[in-house]
FIBAVO-488983 format. One line per field, with one value per residue (C-alpha): residue in three letters; x, y negated, z; residue number from 1. Coordinates in pm, 1 decimal, always signed. Layout:
REM residues N
resn = c(ALA  ...) .
east = c(X  ...) .
north = c(Y  ...) .
up = c(Z  ...) .
resi = c(NUM  ...) .
REM end
This chain:
REM residues 418
resn = c(MET  PRO  THR  PRO  ASN  LYS  THR  ARG  THR  ALA  THR  PRO  GLY  ALA  ARG  ARG  SER  ALA  SER  THR  ASP  ARG  ALA  LEU  THR  ARG  LEU  ARG  ALA  ALA  ILE  THR  ALA  PHE  PHE  PHE  LEU  ASP  GLY  PHE  VAL  PHE  ALA  GLY  TRP  VAL  ALA  ARG  ILE  PRO  ALA  ILE  LYS  ASP  GLN  THR  SER  ALA  SER  GLU  GLY  ALA  LEU  GLY  LEU  ALA  LEU  LEU  GLY  VAL  SER  ALA  GLY  GLY  THR  ALA  THR  MET  MET  ALA  THR  GLY  ARG  LEU  CYS  ARG  ARG  PHE  GLY  ASN  HIS  PRO  THR  THR  VAL  ALA  ALA  GLY  ALA  LEU  LEU  ALA  GLY  SER  VAL  ALA  LEU  PRO  PRO  LEU  THR  HIS  SER  ALA  LEU  ALA  LEU  GLY  LEU  VAL  LEU  LEU  VAL  PHE  GLY  THR  GLY  PHE  GLY  ALA  LEU  ASN  VAL  ALA  MET  ASN  SER  ALA  ALA  VAL  ASP  LEU  ILE  ALA  ALA  LEU  ARG  ARG  PRO  VAL  MET  PRO  GLY  PHE  HIS  ALA  ALA  PHE  SER  LEU  GLY  GLY  MET  ALA  GLY  ALA  GLY  LEU  GLY  GLY  LEU  ILE  ALA  ASP  HIS  LEU  SER  PRO  THR  ARG  HIS  LEU  SER  LEU  LEU  ALA  VAL  PHE  GLY  LEU  LEU  LEU  THR  ALA  VAL  ALA  GLY  ARG  THR  LEU  ILE  SER  LEU  PRO  VAL  PRO  THR  PRO  ARG  SER  GLY  THR  GLY  PRO  ALA  ALA  GLU  SER  GLY  PRO  ALA  ALA  GLY  LEU  ALA  SER  PRO  PRO  GLY  ALA  PRO  ARG  PRO  GLY  ARG  VAL  ARG  TRP  LEU  VAL  ALA  VAL  PHE  GLY  LEU  ILE  ALA  LEU  CYS  THR  ALA  TYR  GLY  GLU  GLY  ALA  MET  ALA  ASP  TRP  ALA  ALA  LEU  HIS  LEU  HIS  GLN  ASP  LEU  ASP  ALA  SER  ALA  GLY  LEU  ALA  ALA  ALA  GLY  TYR  ALA  VAL  PHE  ALA  LEU  MET  MET  ALA  VAL  GLY  ARG  LEU  SER  GLY  THR  ALA  LEU  LEU  GLU  ARG  LEU  GLY  GLN  THR  ARG  THR  LEU  ILE  ALA  GLY  GLY  ALA  THR  ALA  ALA  ALA  GLY  MET  LEU  LEU  GLY  SER  LEU  ALA  PRO  THR  VAL  TRP  LEU  THR  LEU  LEU  GLY  PHE  ALA  VAL  THR  GLY  LEU  GLY  LEU  ALA  ASN  LEU  PHE  PRO  VAL  ALA  ILE  ALA  ARG  ALA  GLY  ALA  LEU  THR  GLY  ALA  GLY  GLY  VAL  ALA  ALA  ALA  SER  THR  LEU  GLY  TYR  GLY  GLY  MET  LEU  LEU  GLY  PRO  PRO  THR  ILE  GLY  PHE  LEU  ALA  ASP  TRP  TYR  SER  LEU  PRO  VAL  ALA  LEU  THR  THR  VAL  ALA  ALA  LEU  ALA  ALA  VAL  ALA  ALA  VAL  VAL  ALA  TYR  GLY  THR  ARG  ASN  ALA  ALA  ARG  THR  ALA  GLY  SER) .
east = c(-2706.5  -2687.4  -2449.7  -2149.6  -2159.4  -1878.5  -1918.5  -1847.4  -1484.2  -1288.4  -972.6  -643.9  -592.9  -932.2  -845.3  -501.8  -671.4  -938.9  -660.7  -458.8  -732.4  -820.0  -449.4  -450.7  -761.1  -617.3  -287.9  -489.8  -678.3  -346.5  -184.7  -476.7  -468.9  -123.2  -232.4  -503.7  -257.7  -28.7  -288.0  -458.6  -137.3  +2.0  -325.8  -357.1  -16.1  -90.1  -405.4  -200.4  +62.9  -83.9  -103.9  +276.1  +373.3  +253.9  +400.3  +732.3  +718.6  +833.6  +828.6  +667.1  +1016.5  +1147.7  +840.6  +882.1  +1229.9  +1136.2  +846.5  +1106.2  +1239.1  +926.4  +1020.0  +1391.1  +1362.3  +1119.0  +1317.2  +1652.3  +1505.4  +1324.1  +1611.2  +1749.3  +1423.6  +1423.6  +1767.0  +1595.4  +1302.3  +1530.4  +1732.6  +1468.4  +1147.8  +857.9  +650.6  +890.2  +999.1  +645.5  +554.4  +889.5  +825.8  +458.3  +573.1  +823.1  +574.6  +312.3  +534.0  +713.3  +399.2  +386.4  +718.8  +646.7  +438.5  +729.7  +933.5  +971.4  +1209.8  +1196.8  +1529.2  +1413.9  +1093.5  +1291.9  +1505.6  +1206.0  +1021.4  +1331.1  +1249.5  +875.3  +950.2  +1192.1  +885.4  +666.1  +905.1  +1001.9  +638.1  +550.9  +818.6  +775.3  +383.7  +379.2  +648.1  +403.7  +126.6  +305.2  +381.5  +17.7  -88.6  +116.0  -48.4  -395.7  -336.2  -576.5  -465.7  -588.1  -325.5  -570.8  -764.0  -471.1  -417.7  -792.5  -745.4  -462.7  -683.4  -974.1  -730.7  -619.8  -959.2  -1054.3  -746.5  -807.3  -1186.1  -1115.2  -822.7  -1047.6  -1325.9  -1095.1  -859.1  -1044.4  -1075.8  -745.0  -398.9  -171.4  +39.2  -279.8  -418.0  -111.0  -19.5  -356.0  -304.3  +43.2  -140.8  -396.9  -142.0  +86.3  -219.9  -306.2  +44.3  +43.5  -284.1  -221.8  +157.0  +72.5  -109.6  +137.3  +431.1  +253.4  +180.2  +446.3  +494.1  +257.9  +392.1  +285.0  +3.4  +73.0  -184.5  -421.4  -574.8  -703.6  -345.2  -227.5  -52.6  -333.9  -593.9  -701.8  -497.8  -173.4  +138.8  +78.3  +256.8  +579.9  +613.4  +873.0  +1116.8  +1339.0  +1417.4  +1754.0  +1861.9  +1924.2  +1582.1  +1435.2  +1601.0  +1484.1  +1126.5  +1139.6  +1248.7  +962.4  +704.9  +887.6  +841.5  +474.0  +458.1  +644.5  +399.6  +124.4  +281.5  +350.8  -23.2  -107.8  +127.9  +5.5  -361.2  -275.4  -85.7  -246.8  -597.4  -764.0  -541.1  -651.8  -1021.4  -978.2  -728.2  -828.4  -1199.2  -1294.6  -1444.4  -1514.8  -1267.7  -1492.3  -1567.8  -1189.3  -1131.1  -1369.5  -1125.7  -880.6  -1179.6  -1354.4  -1014.9  -938.0  -1284.6  -1281.7  -931.8  -1063.5  -1351.1  -1141.1  -911.3  -1201.2  -1301.8  -952.1  -941.3  -1255.0  -1108.8  -775.4  -945.0  -1160.0  -900.9  -567.9  -294.2  -172.6  -524.9  -578.4  -257.5  -330.7  -712.3  -614.8  -351.2  -572.8  -874.0  -653.8  -504.0  -844.7  -971.8  -687.8  -715.3  -1063.5  -980.2  -693.5  -851.2  -1224.3  -1392.0  -1609.7  -1594.9  -1825.0  -1637.3  -1319.2  -1438.4  -1565.2  -1230.8  -1063.2  -1292.8  -1200.5  -861.5  -871.0  -1055.4  -794.6  -496.3  -631.5  -476.7  -158.0  +39.4  -70.6  -34.1  +303.3  +436.0  +291.3  +431.5  +770.8  +738.4  +638.8  +959.8  +1217.8  +1048.9  +1112.9  +1408.9  +1170.8  +899.8  +1179.4  +1311.4  +985.6  +874.6  +1169.6  +1108.6  +747.7  +768.2  +1051.3  +752.0  +592.8  +924.8  +914.6  +562.5  +479.6  +814.3  +785.9  +430.8  +516.7  +798.5  +575.0  +296.1  +537.3  +658.4  +323.5  +13.5  -139.1  -372.1  -92.8  +133.7  -142.3  -166.2  +185.1  -30.3  -228.7  +104.8  +261.2  -53.1  -34.8  +327.7  +224.4  -38.3  +211.0  +486.7  +244.6  +142.4  +513.8  +636.5  +319.2  +516.9  +850.5  +642.9  +446.6  +753.3  +950.6  +695.0  +315.3) .
north = c(-1566.5  -1337.8  -1464.7  -1252.6  -1030.1  -1181.4  -911.5  -620.4  -574.9  -696.7  -899.4  -719.7  -958.6  -850.5  -482.8  -540.4  -706.0  -425.7  -176.3  -353.6  -390.0  -10.4  +68.2  -180.9  -6.8  +350.4  +215.3  +69.4  +387.8  +588.3  +357.3  +383.5  +759.4  +733.5  +509.4  +734.8  +1032.7  +861.2  +793.5  +1141.4  +1359.0  +1148.9  +1167.5  +1538.7  +1602.7  +1386.3  +1569.5  +1900.3  +1757.7  +1911.6  +2261.6  +2224.4  +2108.3  +2421.8  +2631.8  +2471.0  +2500.4  +2133.6  +1906.5  +1559.7  +1405.5  +1658.1  +1603.4  +1228.9  +1264.3  +1494.9  +1265.2  +986.3  +1181.3  +1041.9  +681.4  +727.5  +908.0  +641.7  +319.4  +483.9  +549.7  +213.5  +11.0  +283.4  +329.4  -40.8  +44.8  +372.4  +156.8  -89.8  +194.5  +432.8  +253.5  +212.8  +461.4  +752.4  +694.0  +668.6  +1010.4  +1173.8  +1022.5  +1145.1  +1508.8  +1508.2  +1372.5  +1631.8  +1913.2  +1840.1  +1835.2  +2198.3  +2233.7  +2133.4  +2434.0  +2656.1  +2548.3  +2696.9  +2442.8  +2070.1  +2044.6  +2224.0  +2011.8  +1689.7  +1781.0  +1871.6  +1539.6  +1358.4  +1500.5  +1416.2  +1068.7  +1030.3  +1093.1  +865.2  +588.5  +604.5  +653.6  +321.6  +115.4  +264.0  +246.1  -107.6  -206.0  -63.3  -265.9  -581.3  -526.2  -469.3  -764.7  -996.0  -846.7  -881.3  -1228.7  -1115.7  -1069.9  -692.8  -560.4  -530.2  -283.1  -47.3  -72.8  -0.1  +320.7  +408.6  +355.7  +528.9  +820.0  +824.4  +825.2  +1121.0  +1315.1  +1269.5  +1363.0  +1669.0  +1757.3  +1739.5  +1958.0  +2229.6  +2231.5  +2506.7  +2714.1  +2710.7  +2741.7  +2452.0  +2656.1  +2720.0  +2370.2  +2174.0  +2424.6  +2353.8  +1984.6  +2015.7  +2190.5  +1920.9  +1654.8  +1811.8  +1862.2  +1486.2  +1373.9  +1560.6  +1419.4  +1058.2  +1078.2  +1191.6  +862.2  +648.2  +784.1  +764.5  +373.4  +117.6  -126.5  -406.4  -743.8  -1056.7  -1262.4  -1635.2  -1917.1  -2055.3  -1748.3  -1726.6  -1667.6  -1974.2  -2241.6  -2468.6  -2178.8  -2040.9  -1723.4  -1894.8  -1723.2  -1371.4  -1414.1  -1610.1  -1908.6  -1937.5  -2153.6  -1937.6  -2056.1  -2049.2  -1694.3  -1809.8  -1953.9  -1641.1  -1400.0  -1628.1  -1608.8  -1247.8  -1218.8  -1434.6  -1212.8  -908.8  -1076.2  -1099.5  -739.3  -644.3  -828.4  -642.2  -303.1  -350.7  -386.8  -89.2  +144.7  +28.1  +89.7  +435.0  +538.8  +338.2  +235.7  +576.1  +581.6  +238.9  +304.6  +643.4  +550.0  +177.0  +173.5  +541.5  +616.0  +970.8  +1162.6  +1114.6  +740.0  +687.2  +831.6  +591.6  +307.9  +363.2  +492.2  +137.9  -32.2  +166.5  +141.5  -243.1  -249.8  -46.8  -286.1  -601.5  -465.2  -371.4  -735.3  -863.5  -951.5  -1168.2  -1324.2  -1408.7  -1554.1  -1781.0  -1888.3  -1817.3  -1642.0  -1877.1  -1946.0  -1563.1  -1496.2  -1761.7  -1676.1  -1298.8  -1354.5  -1580.8  -1349.0  -1043.1  -1245.4  -1330.9  -977.8  -827.2  -1060.2  -931.0  -559.3  -555.9  -770.1  -703.0  -524.5  -316.6  -31.9  -194.1  -530.2  -348.8  -157.3  -499.1  -644.7  -340.5  -383.4  -764.0  -680.3  -448.4  -693.6  -954.6  -747.2  -583.0  -806.4  -942.1  -635.6  -615.9  -998.5  -996.2  -723.0  -846.5  -1182.2  -1055.2  -823.5  -1138.2  -1310.3  -1035.2  -725.7  -368.7  -533.8  -762.4  -480.1  -268.3  -532.8  -641.6  -278.8  -201.3  -486.8  -417.3  -45.7  -137.9  -275.8  +57.7  +187.6  -119.9  -80.8  +232.5  +238.4  -148.5  -115.2  +192.2  +23.7  -287.9  -66.4  +94.2  -257.2  -423.5  -256.6  -114.8  -398.2  -648.1  -470.0  -464.7  -834.5  -848.6  -724.9  -1041.8  -1248.8  -1100.1  -1144.1  -1518.4  -1529.3  -1423.6  -1695.0  -1952.8  -1830.1  -1831.9  -2193.4  -2315.9  -2176.8  -2278.3  -2546.3  -2347.9  -2053.2  -2276.1  -2435.1  -2116.0  -1898.5  -2016.1) .
up = c(-5443.7  -5121.1  -4845.7  -4790.2  -4470.2  -4264.6  -3978.6  -4205.9  -4130.0  -3822.7  -3888.6  -3804.6  -3524.8  -3364.0  -3436.1  -3247.1  -2967.7  -2908.2  -2929.0  -2683.1  -2438.5  -2472.3  -2385.3  -2095.0  -1948.4  -1998.2  -1830.3  -1534.2  -1477.5  -1484.2  -1233.9  -1009.7  -1017.4  -880.0  -607.1  -504.0  -518.7  -297.5  -26.4  -67.7  -42.8  +261.3  +451.6  +383.2  +540.4  +830.8  +897.2  +949.3  +1185.8  +1511.9  +1357.5  +1229.7  +1570.6  +1721.5  +1428.5  +1499.7  +1876.6  +1888.3  +2177.4  +2147.5  +2146.4  +1886.0  +1640.7  +1690.1  +1569.7  +1276.3  +1178.0  +1132.4  +840.8  +634.4  +706.8  +675.7  +354.5  +221.1  +321.0  +224.5  -122.0  -210.2  -316.3  -538.0  -691.5  -810.5  -988.7  -1140.4  -1260.5  -1423.3  -1583.0  -1680.5  -1675.8  -1425.2  -1605.2  -1611.5  -1267.2  -1141.7  -1281.9  -1140.7  -808.3  -793.9  -893.2  -624.5  -344.5  -461.9  -484.0  -143.5  +63.0  +39.4  +228.3  +597.3  +668.2  +553.8  +835.5  +1183.6  +1369.6  +1421.0  +1234.4  +947.3  +948.9  +966.5  +661.3  +439.5  +547.3  +428.8  +94.7  +128.8  +235.8  -54.4  -290.3  -81.6  -107.3  -465.5  -568.9  -385.6  -568.0  -896.5  -917.6  -767.4  -1017.0  -1295.3  -1146.8  -1154.3  -1529.9  -1589.5  -1395.8  -1604.3  -1917.0  -1782.1  -1605.5  -1333.1  -971.9  -976.6  -715.9  -433.3  -638.3  -680.2  -303.0  -254.5  -449.8  -206.6  +95.0  -50.8  -119.5  +229.5  +358.1  +135.5  +226.7  +587.3  +555.7  +363.1  +595.9  +882.1  +719.7  +619.3  +915.0  +1081.7  +798.2  +605.6  +740.9  +691.8  +434.7  +213.7  +253.8  +169.3  -126.5  -278.1  -215.6  -403.2  -669.1  -707.4  -688.9  -966.2  -1199.0  -1128.9  -1194.3  -1525.3  -1649.1  -1528.9  -1604.8  -1976.6  -2013.0  -1840.0  -2046.3  -2377.7  -2325.5  -2360.4  -2088.8  -2142.0  -2233.0  -2042.5  -2216.2  -2259.5  -2232.0  -1972.1  -1795.2  -1432.8  -1333.1  -1493.5  -1286.9  -1236.0  -1175.3  -828.1  -879.3  -953.2  -834.3  -966.7  -1297.0  -1341.9  -1594.2  -1850.1  -1640.1  -1439.8  -1076.1  -915.6  -807.8  -453.6  -412.4  -573.1  -331.9  -49.7  -168.7  -211.7  +159.9  +258.7  +87.7  +246.9  +572.3  +522.2  +402.5  +723.4  +949.5  +767.5  +776.9  +1146.1  +1208.0  +981.2  +1174.7  +1508.7  +1452.4  +1289.7  +1610.3  +1899.7  +1822.8  +1939.0  +2259.4  +2348.8  +2317.1  +2508.0  +2781.1  +2844.6  +2766.1  +2846.3  +2501.9  +2424.6  +2175.2  +1901.0  +1941.0  +1991.4  +1661.4  +1512.0  +1606.8  +1301.2  +1091.5  +1085.6  +1040.6  +744.0  +599.2  +614.3  +485.1  +176.7  +154.1  +176.8  -110.5  -331.3  -315.0  -312.2  -688.4  -674.0  -351.9  -506.6  -826.0  -599.2  -347.6  -505.0  -335.5  -60.3  +87.4  +68.1  +268.6  +501.9  +562.5  +587.4  +841.1  +1066.4  +1037.4  +1133.4  +1431.9  +1559.9  +1504.3  +1695.0  +1982.7  +2010.9  +1940.4  +2213.2  +2496.9  +2466.4  +2765.9  +2584.0  +2329.3  +2069.7  +2082.3  +2037.1  +1731.5  +1592.6  +1641.0  +1466.7  +1178.0  +1159.2  +1166.8  +874.3  +669.9  +733.7  +677.9  +370.0  +100.6  +272.4  +156.4  -201.1  -260.0  -101.7  -308.9  -623.9  -584.8  -508.7  -815.6  -1026.1  -939.7  -1010.3  -1128.9  -979.4  -778.3  -588.5  -531.3  -396.9  -155.2  -35.1  +8.5  +206.1  +452.5  +463.7  +543.4  +809.1  +969.0  +1014.6  +1159.3  +1405.1  +1514.2  +1698.1  +1917.2  +1993.6  +2101.2  +2299.7  +2500.2  +2558.5  +2679.4  +2938.8  +3050.8  +3063.2  +2931.4  +2590.2  +2540.5  +2597.1  +2353.4  +2098.4  +2092.0  +1911.4  +1600.4  +1623.0  +1671.3  +1375.0  +1135.8  +1267.4  +1171.5  +817.9  +777.8  +915.5  +676.8  +373.1  +466.3  +528.6  +196.6  -26.2  -204.2  -269.9  -393.5  -634.4  -776.3  -811.1  -957.7  -964.5) .
resi = c(1  2  3  4  5  6  7  8  9  10  11  12  13  14  15  16  17  18  19  20  21  22  23  24  25  26  27  28  29  30  31  32  33  34  35  36  37  38  39  40  41  42  43  44  45  46  47  48  49  50  51  52  53  54  55  56  57  58  59  60  61  62  63  64  65  66  67  68  69  70  71  72  73  74  75  76  77  78  79  80  81  82  83  84  85  86  87  88  89  90  91  92  93  94  95  96  97  98  99  100  101  102  103  104  105  106  107  108  109  110  111  112  113  114  115  116  117  118  119  120  121  122  123  124  125  126  127  128  129  130  131  132  133  134  135  136  137  138  139  140  141  142  143  144  145  146  147  148  149  150  151  152  153  154  155  156  157  158  159  160  161  162  163  164  165  166  167  168  169  170  171  172  173  174  175  176  177  178  179  180  181  182  183  184  185  186  187  188  189  190  191  192  193  194  195  196  197  198  199  200  201  202  203  204  205  206  207  208  209  210  211  212  213  214  215  216  217  218  219  220  221  222  223  224  225  226  227  228  229  230  231  232  233  234  235  236  237  238  239  240  241  242  243  244  245  246  247  248  249  250  251  252  253  254  255  256  257  258  259  260  261  262  263  264  265  266  267  268  269  270  271  272  273  274  275  276  277  278  279  280  281  282  283  284  285  286  287  288  289  290  291  292  293  294  295  296  297  298  299  300  301  302  303  304  305  306  307  308  309  310  311  312  313  314  315  316  317  318  319  320  321  322  323  324  325  326  327  328  329  330  331  332  333  334  335  336  337  338  339  340  341  342  343  344  345  346  347  348  349  350  351  352  353  354  355  356  357  358  359  360  361  362  363  364  365  366  367  368  369  370  371  372  373  374  375  376  377  378  379  380  381  382  383  384  385  386  387  388  389  390  391  392  393  394  395  396  397  398  399  400  401  402  403  404  405  406  407  408  409  410  411  412  413  414  415  416  417  418) .
REM end
């Protein structure tokens, strides 16, 4: 008698599992698109700052005050976005914030004074801050469902989007006016928001998987999803603040590299303008490389060792980058710094979100982006008092602080959430 064909039909459980996996893959792609959008739009705006400065006839000081609108709008919005995520859901909030960011990037070239520029940058910063909280919160939900530490991959998409936006902006800056360039950027951003947002809204928030996966308590990637036992609220708030401090130390370094790396190479080491521009480029490239490999690193080392190793690597790299006597050693130091800082911010935000959801993401992000506010003026003042190389060593100092904080709180973090 012939044996029955046992593979003819799949069990309902298998069908549900395959369907769930496909939905998670689509959700991951949609969230990745929003991270790319964030970096691409922001970098496109940055590329046109010189032209918009000329258009508004703003002095350096007036432009600096206007540019604070981005940071002020972002940090003021982040905590409110956490509440919006809890009320309306992470997915709809992500789509709305993406549309606001993409649409508002067309506004700066329409202004003709520093005051008007600052006001529209408040709107742009609001979209930027809201999108960062909402999409990171959506990513935290997905991480819990996948039980894999994939947050660095999302932030790699942000880095790659920033590189693409800056590269495109540089290529077309001499051929398109800021109005046309940023209007086209807004159209592209709104189209990407519509396509990715349709997927995001159509899919439900994923539910965490149970069991022993790579993010389980005993596994190397422990700490990226919380177990059933709820820790004390006071301890949770303290841990969220700790991860926010790590994010701040990282963002301080990123802001400092963006604003001061080229000047250090040109002013202190007599590098040409083109070679000086490579300073931030190698930093950003190695940060993207580090984030692309971040998931594998987390699965191998775990979050605490990844934070410690990253902070220590960044501290060593920045000491070399700030104090080296030659351009090429400085560029090597900047590259090592980017590699070390790459995964500190993603892991810190993911861990805060795993503890308290969108509220944790909002709180840690607010602290983190506060580092971008502190970095440039702090280094500027220290450079006036001492020298720019000495001022840049504060990046190394804060990277070391992040490593020490991660090591010092390893047992508390494991007890409360890992």
